C-alpha positions in Angstrom: 0.1 0.4 -0.3 2.2 2.6 1.2 4.3 2.0 -2.4 1.3 2.5 -4.7 0.6 6.0 -2.8 4.6 6.9 -2.5 4.2 6.5 -6.7 1.4 8.8 -6.7 3.5 11.5 -5.3 2.2 11.1 -1.5 4.7 11.1 1.6 4.1 7.9 3.2 4.4 7.5 6.6 4.2 5.0 9.1 3.9 5.2 13.2 3.7 3.0 16.1 4.3 -1.0 15.9 6.6 -2.0 13.9 5.1 -5.7 13.4 4.9 -7.3 10.4 7.2 -3.8 8.2 10.2 -6.0 9.3 9.3 -9.1 8.4 11.7 -11.2 6.4 14.8 -8.4 6.9 12.7 -5.8 5.3 11.9 -2.7 6.9 9.6 0.4 6.2 11.7 1.8 4.0 11.4 -1.3 1.7 8.1 -1.5 2.2 7.6 2.0 0.5 7.4 4.2 4.0 9.5 7.5 3.2 9.6 8.0 7.1 8.9 5.9 9.7 8.2 6.1 13.9 8.1 3.0 15.6 7.5 1.6 19.1 10.2 -1.4 20.3 10.7 -2.3 24.1 8.2 -5.4 24.0 4.3 -3.8 25.8 6.1 -0.7 27.4 3.8 1.8 26.8 5.7 4.4 29.3 9.3 5.5 28.3 9.3 2.6 25.2 12.1 2.6 23.1 11.3 4.9 20.1 12.8 4.1 16.6 12.6 6.7 13.8 15.5 6.9 10.1 19.0 6.6 11.8 18.2 7.0 15.8 16.6 4.6 18.2 16.3 6.1 21.3 14.6 4.7 25.2 11.6 7.5 25.7 10.0 9.4 27.9 6.2 9.6 27.3 3.6 6.9 26.7 3.4 5.5 23.3 0.3 6.5 22.2 0.7 9.9 22.6 4.2 9.4 21.3 3.4 8.4 17.5 0.4 10.5 17.6 2.3 13.5 18.3 4.7 12.7 15.5 1.9 12.0 12.9 0.8 15.4 13.5 3.8 17.3 13.3 4.7 15.5 9.9 1.0 16.2 8.7 1.2 20.2 10.5 4.8 20.2 8.0 3.7 18.3 4.9 1.7 21.3 3.8 -0.3 21.2 0.5 1.8 17.9 -0.1 -0.5 14.3 -0.4 0.2 12.0 2.5 -0.7 8.6 4.2 -0.2 8.0 7.7 -0.3 4.0 8.8 -1.5 4.2 12.5 -0.3 1.3 14.5 -1.1 1.8 18.3 -0.3 -1.3 20.9 -2.7 -0.2 23.1 -5.8 -1.8 21.9 -4.2 -5.1 22.6 -5.0 -4.6 26.0 
């Protein structure tokens, strides 16, 4: 899906858990995402491991709020460029 939108001129972003996007050693960028902000560290919701391109760090805050804030920031910065945001929250699994 992200590769299709990317080919049509969209910014493509992944936010949240990265299950399925790193399968078979193929990461989010290889699947067509321009940028990603994913959560690691299992089901840690407070102080999760946050991955962005070229960076990984343990972060203060709740995972749902961190990825939502990152998505809002990307949307605001995109201007008139069309975008696709794939949001994968961990919290529904609880």
